C-alpha positions as CSV (number, residue, x, y, z in Angstrom):
1,N,0.0,0.0,0.0
2,F,1.2,3.5,-0.6
3,Q,0.1,7.1,0.1
4,T,1.7,10.2,-1.5
5,V,1.7,13.6,0.1
6,R,1.6,17.1,-1.4
7,R,4.9,17.7,-3.1
8,S,7.2,20.5,-2.0
9,A,9.5,20.4,-5.0
10,S,8.3,21.2,-8.5
11,G,8.6,18.3,-10.8
12,S,9.1,15.7,-8.1
13,A,7.2,12.4,-8.5
14,A,6.4,9.3,-6.5
15,E,7.2,6.2,-8.5
16,I,6.6,2.6,-7.5
17,S,8.1,-0.2,-9.6
18,T,7.7,-4.0,-9.9
19,P,9.3,-6.3,-12.5
20,T,6.3,-5.7,-14.9
21,V,4.9,-2.3,-13.9
22,R,6.1,1.2,-13.2
23,T,3.5,3.5,-11.5
24,T,3.8,7.2,-11.1
25,A,1.4,8.4,-8.4
26,A,0.0,11.9,-8.3
27,E,0.0,14.1,-5.2
28,Q,-2.3,12.9,-2.3
29,T,-2.9,9.5,-3.9
30,E,-3.6,6.3,-2.0
31,G,-3.4,2.9,-3.5
32,G,-1.9,-0.5,-3.5
33,I,0.2,-2.7,-5.7
34,R,0.3,-6.5,-5.6
35,V,2.8,-8.8,-7.2
36,A,2.0,-12.6,-7.3
37,H,4.5,-15.4,-7.4
38,S,3.6,-15.9,-11.0
39,G,4.7,-12.4,-11.8
40,D,1.2,-11.0,-12.4
41,S,0.7,-7.6,-10.9
42,D,-2.2,-5.3,-10.2
43,V,-2.3,-1.6,-9.4
44,R,-5.2,-0.1,-7.4
45,I,-5.9,3.6,-6.9
46,W,-8.3,4.2,-4.1
47,R,-8.0,8.0,-3.9
48,G,-6.2,10.3,-6.3
49,S,-4.7,9.2,-9.6
50,G,-1.7,7.5,-11.2
51,Q,-0.1,6.6,-14.5
52,V,0.8,2.9,-15.0
53,E,3.4,1.8,-17.6
54,T,3.9,-1.9,-18.3
55,R,7.1,-3.6,-19.3
56,T,5.8,-3.8,-22.8
57,G,5.2,0.0,-23.0
58,E,1.4,0.1,-22.5
59,R,0.2,3.1,-20.6
60,V,-2.9,3.2,-18.4
61,S,-4.3,6.2,-16.5
62,L,-6.0,5.3,-13.3
63,G,-8.4,7.6,-11.3
64,P,-10.1,7.1,-8.0
65,A,-11.5,3.6,-7.4
66,E,-9.9,2.1,-10.5
67,A,-7.5,-0.8,-11.0
68,V,-5.6,-2.6,-13.7
69,A,-4.1,-6.1,-13.8
70,V,-0.9,-6.8,-15.7
71,D,0.2,-10.3,-16.6
72,A,3.8,-11.6,-16.1
73,N,4.6,-10.7,-19.7
74,G,3.6,-7.0,-19.1
75,K,0.2,-7.1,-20.9
76,A,-2.4,-4.9,-19.3
77,A,-6.0,-6.1,-18.9
78,P,-8.9,-3.7,-19.2
79,K,-9.3,-1.2,-16.4
80,K,-11.7,-2.2,-13.6
81,V,-13.8,-0.1,-11.3
82,L,-13.3,-0.9,-7.6
83,P,-16.2,-1.4,-5.2
84,P,-17.2,1.7,-3.3
85,V,-16.0,2.2,0.3
86,P,-18.4,0.9,3.0
87,T,-19.9,3.3,5.5
88,L,-19.5,2.2,9.1
89,L,-22.6,2.2,11.3
90,A,-22.0,0.5,14.6
91,P,-20.3,0.9,16.9
92,P,-19.9,4.5,15.9
93,H,-16.5,6.3,16.2
94,Q,-15.5,6.9,19.8
95,A,-18.3,4.8,21.3
96,E,-18.0,3.3,24.7
97,I,-19.6,-0.2,25.1
98,T,-20.2,-1.4,28.6
99,Y,-20.7,-5.1,29.5
100,P,-21.0,-6.8,32.9
101,D,-18.5,-9.4,31.7
102,P,-16.7,-8.5,28.4
103,S,-15.2,-11.9,28.1
104,R,-18.7,-13.4,27.6
105,A,-20.2,-10.5,25.6
106,T,-20.9,-10.3,21.8
107,T,-19.9,-7.1,20.0
108,M,-21.5,-6.5,16.6
109,L,-19.8,-4.5,13.9
110,A,-22.2,-3.2,11.3
111,W,-21.9,-1.2,8.0
112,K,-24.1,-0.2,5.1
113,Q,-24.3,-2.6,2.3
114,V,-22.3,-1.7,-0.8
115,P,-24.1,-2.1,-4.2
116,G,-22.3,-4.8,-6.2
117,A,-20.4,-6.2,-3.2
118,T,-20.6,-9.9,-2.7
119,S,-18.6,-10.0,0.4
120,Y,-16.6,-7.8,2.9
121,H,-13.2,-7.8,4.5
122,V,-13.2,-6.7,8.2
123,M,-10.1,-5.8,10.2
124,L,-10.0,-5.1,14.0
125,D,-6.8,-4.0,15.8
126,Y,-5.6,-2.2,18.9
127,S,-3.9,0.3,16.6
128,A,-5.2,2.6,13.8
129,Y,-2.3,1.3,11.7
130,F,-3.8,-2.2,11.5
131,N,-0.3,-3.8,11.5
132,R,-1.2,-6.6,14.0
133,P,-4.9,-7.2,13.5
134,I,-6.8,-9.2,16.1
135,V,-9.4,-9.9,13.4
136,D,-8.6,-10.0,9.7
137,R,-11.5,-11.8,8.2
138,G,-12.6,-11.8,4.5
139,G,-15.5,-13.6,2.8
140,I,-18.2,-12.1,5.1
141,A,-21.4,-12.2,3.1
142,D,-23.5,-10.0,5.5
143,S,-23.1,-6.3,6.3
144,S,-22.3,-7.2,9.9
145,V,-20.1,-9.5,12.0
146,Q,-20.3,-10.6,15.6
147,L,-17.2,-10.8,17.7
148,Q,-17.1,-12.8,20.9
149,G,-15.3,-12.0,24.1
150,L,-13.3,-8.8,23.4
151,D,-11.2,-7.7,26.3
152,T,-11.6,-4.3,27.9
153,G,-9.7,-1.7,25.9
154,K,-9.7,0.5,22.8
155,Y,-10.3,-1.0,19.3
156,Y,-10.1,0.2,15.8
157,W,-12.1,-1.3,12.9
158,R,-12.5,-0.9,9.2
159,V,-14.2,-2.7,6.3
160,A,-13.6,-3.1,2.5
161,A,-16.1,-4.4,0.0
162,V,-15.3,-7.2,-2.5
163,D,-17.1,-7.6,-5.8
164,K,-18.1,-10.8,-7.6
165,E,-14.7,-11.1,-9.3
166,G,-12.9,-11.0,-6.0
167,V,-11.7,-7.4,-6.5
168,E,-11.4,-5.6,-3.1
169,G,-12.0,-1.9,-2.9
170,A,-10.5,0.6,-0.4
171,Y,-11.0,0.3,3.3
172,S,-13.4,2.6,5.1
173,E,-11.9,5.2,7.4
174,F,-11.5,3.5,10.8
175,A,-13.8,3.9,13.7
176,R,-12.6,3.5,17.3
177,F,-14.6,2.1,20.2
178,T,-13.8,1.2,23.8
179,V,-15.0,-1.9,25.7
180,V,-15.4,-1.3,29.4
181,R,-16.5,-3.5,32.3
182,R,-19.6,-2.2,34.1
183,G,-18.4,-0.3,37.1
184,G,-15.0,0.1,35.4
185,P,-13.1,3.3,34.2
186,G,-15.4,5.9,32.7
187,M,-18.5,4.8,34.7
188,A,-20.3,7.0,37.1
């Protein structure tokens, strides 16, 4: 995954290269590049824009929510539109959830259904960076998931939609919630 910032020097560029693809990302662009063991690559732009050039010289311009797959020989497939970003519903950002015994409680994460999505990918972590997810679950068919026995503490969660071809869109902005034990910190 990558994210570019506003450039301070005129003419500067952010370039990401793989064996089959060179991508030049515009300012304030977010995206991802995957390279399979087979050598196939794909470039996804979630926000912003970028120029993709394949090893064979093909050029593809990508805008927000667009992707292109490139085979190991450097041949680009037609551009694809990525699924829209899900809107998180519950628990809302900065919610505090109180349980008598959190270890026996069920916490539901819910989001709005995304048109064209066939499943969702949910992540839950103690950090907004999602570098050590507690939950990293794909293939969720519903627009909610139930989590059993979360410990007391602060959690961050986000969701991405996946279309019928298995193409995953951008993750939602994260929401943070806190699980507390009844009578614990923050309770009157």
